[in-house]
N, C-alpha and C positions, 0 to 999 in steps of 0.2 A: 849630368847627362845620363840617361838610362843606358844600361848595357844588356848583354845577352843574359846575365843573371836575373834580369827582370822579366824574362819570358818563362811562362809555366813549363816546367821540365817534363811534365807527363803528357803534353799535347801530342797528337798523332801526326803522321806525315801526310803529304798531299795524296798519295795513292790510296792510303787507308781512308782518308777523309772523303774522297770522291766515292769510294765504295759504300760508305756509311751514310751518304746524303739521302734525303727524302727523294722518292721517285720523281717528284715534280721537277727537281733540278738535276738529278744525277744523269739523265739521258743526254742533256746538252754537253755536260762535262765529259762524259764517256765518248760521245761522238767526236768531240774536238781531239781527245786523246788518241783515238783510233785513226783519225784522218791527218793529224799533224806529223810531219817528218822533220825532226830537228837536224841541223847540220852535224854530220858525224865528226868533223874536225873540231867543232866547238865543244861537243860532248867529250871528246878525248882530252881537250885542254882543261875543261872543267874538272874532269876526273883526276887530273894530276894535282889539282888544288884542293880536292875534297877534304883532306885532313886539316887544312889551314883556314877554312871558312865555314860559316854556318849561315843558312838562308832561312828566313821566316816570312811567311805570307799571311797577311791579315786582310780579310775580305768578307763581302756579303755574298751569300749563296745565290741571290737573285741577280747579281750584277753581271751584265754582258761582258765587260772587260775582264772580270774574274773568270768567267766561263772560257775565255780565250787564253788566259795566262796560267791558271792553276793546273790544267792538264799538261801544259808544256813543262811546268815545274815537276809534275809527277813523272814525266818521261826522264827528265834530268835526274831525279831522285832514283829511279829504277836503274838507269845506266851507271851512275856513279856509286850506287850503294850507300849514299849518304842521305839520311832523312832530311827532308825539307819540311819544317814545321808548318802546319796548316792551322791557322786560327780563324776559322770561318764563323758564320752566324752573326755577322754584324747587322744591326737593325737601326733604322732611323728613329730619332726621338719623336715624341708627340709634337703636334703643330704648336708653334709659338716658342719652342725651346731654343736657346741660344747655342746649344751643342750640335755638333755634326752627327754624332751617333749616340744611341742610348746604351749606357753602361751602368748596370747590366740591362739587357741580356747580352749585349756585345761583349767580347773578351775585354778584360781589364787593361790589356796591353794597348787598346785603342786610346785610352787616356794617358797611360804611361809614356807612350811614344808619340803622342799628339798626332794620331792618324786622322787625316781629313778626307781621304778618298779611298775607294775600293777599286781594285786591290792596291795594297801597298806592300811592296816586297822589300824587306830589310835584309841587308847583308852585313855580317859581322866578321871581324878577323879572329885569329886564334886567341887573342887576349880578351875577346868578348866586346870589343868596341865597335860601334856601328861605323862602317866605312862608306856606306852609300844606301840609297833607297830608290826604288822605282815606284812612282805614283801613277796609278791608272794604266798608262801605256809607256812603253820604252820611248825615250826621246833621242838618244844618240845613235842607235843602231836599228837595223831592220827587224830584229827578233828579240824576244825576252832573253833567250839563252845567250845571245851575243852581248846584250846589255849587261847581264850579270857578269859575264867574263870580262868585259871592259872595266867594270867597277873594280873587280878583283885585281886585274893586272895593273890598272892605274894606281891602286893602293900600294902595290909592291914597288912601283917606280918611285912613288913619293916618299918611301921610307928612307 
């Protein structure tokens, strides 16, 4: 099973990724970041866990679900002071391929972690083991930040 050690350690965070995007995509990501208001209580709780968990987002820049999720992760990153690794740039393979994504140019982590949808948010514990993932949209809670918190807190209860 892949671990956090299988993630490129020189990747940039969500905030920096958004700033470096091509203009064609950056506007939508910045607009979401400016308009979204995360719940302060959730941010405070995530901040208390920031040294115990690592979050990695794998996504396609053109994906509407990524445009909604990655700016939220950038806000969490800014509030907690903990980099949330952004592995963007996923692309579809040529017609007729049996693969979900073309690697390369998609990040190699797409194959390593068997990513099938954009975005996929991977959450790792302090030991580098994946404890949960969010594929495309959160399923258990109303918001991305609440879902991340639920995965973290559920992993602590199950220890």
